N, C-alpha and C positions, 0 to 999 in steps of 0.2 A: 600638646597644643601645636597646631600648625600655623604657619605664617601664610596669609593669603597671597602676598606678592613677594615671593622669594626669588632671589637671583639664581637659584639652582636650575640648571638646564640638563635634563637627562637626554642622553643620546640613544636613539632607537637603533638596535643592531641592524646591519645591512641585511636586506631580504625579509626582515620581520614584517615590515609594512606590506610588502607584496603578499606574504603568506596570509596576513589578516584580510587583505583585500579579496583574495581568492575565497577565503572562508565566508566573508560577508556576502560576496556575490552569490555563492551557492546557497546560503541561508535565505537570501532574498528570492532566489529562483525557486527553491523547494518549499519554503514556508513550513519548516518542521514544527511539531508541537513541543518537542523536547530539544531545545537548542544545545545544551551541554552534551547530550549523548550523540546528537548529530555531528557536533564538532569533533568528538572523539572518533567517530566512524570516518569522518572526512580526513582527519590526520592519519589514521591507520591506512586508509586507502591511498593517501598521498605517499606514505612511506613504502607501501608495497610497490606502487608504480615506480618510485625512485630506485628501489632495489632491482626491479626487473629491467628497467630501461637505462639505468645509469644517468638519468636526466633529472636534475634538481631544479624545480621551478623557482625556488628562492634564490639560488645562485644565478640563474639566468636573469631573474628580475633585478638582482643587484647589478649585474653587468649592464642591463638596459639603463638603469638609473645612472651608473657611472658614465655610460656613453653620453647620456643627456647632459651631465654636468661637466665632464672633462674630456670626453671623446678618446680615452685611452684604453678602455676595457676590451674592445673588440680587435685590437691589433693582432692578437695571437690567432684570431680566426679569419684573418684576411686571406683571400685566395693566394696560392703560391704564384711566384713570378712566372711570366711567360717562359715556356721552355725554349731554350736556344737550340738552334740546329747543331748537330754534332760536328759539322764541318767547320763552323766558325765559333769555337769555344774560346772566348777571350775573357779574362778577368779585368776589371777596372783597376788601372794603376793609381797610385796615390796622386800623381800629377793630374790625371783625368778627373779624379774625385775633387781635387782642389779647384780645377777649372770649372767644373759643374757647380760647385758651391759658390764660386765667384759670380757665375752667370745667374744663379738664383738670387744672390744678394743684389745684383744689378737690377734684376726684374722687380724685386721687392722695393728697391729704392725708386724706380720709375713709377711703380704703382703708388707709392706714398706721395710722390711729387704730384701725380695726377689728382689724387684725392685732395691734397692741400689746395691745388689750383681750383678745383670745383668748389670747395668750401669757401675759398676767398671770393670767388665769383658770386656765390650765393649771398655772402655778407654784403658785397657791393650792391647787388640787386635790391636787397632788403633796405639798405641805406638810401638808395635812389627812390624807392617807393615812399619811404618816410619823408624824404625831402620834398617829393611831389605833393604829398598830402599836406605837409606843412605849408607849402606855397599856396595851395588851393584854399586852405583855411585862412591864410593871411589875406588873400584876395577877397574872400567872402566877407571877412570882417571889415575890410576897407570899403567895399561896396555898400555894406549896411550902414556905415558911418557917414 
């Protein structure tokens, strides 16, 4: 006997949704008469392409989803740093790294202060609008009486 409203939540493996989306798209595009055999042929073709090209669409789809949700999946594929000229090859010292991180913190703090100031201004403007509408309503009620 099954429970219609169960607290059990099954987790779909990463990449599986993308795999099924691809199959569904091809089924809708081709409109085959025998869907199970079409699905078998689709997956066999997908395996052959993956073995030939070393490109796994499910893995790529998983990385795209990860990028959408947490933006960490594509860090390994970022372009390499700009090449430095051979005449001025210098490594960043710990003091320089500390100074740059302090500069970053200062920039972040300034940005936070600006955001807070804008938000406070927004709240003040909304309050003024409310006060003006309240005053207008009071004047209208006094005129009517």
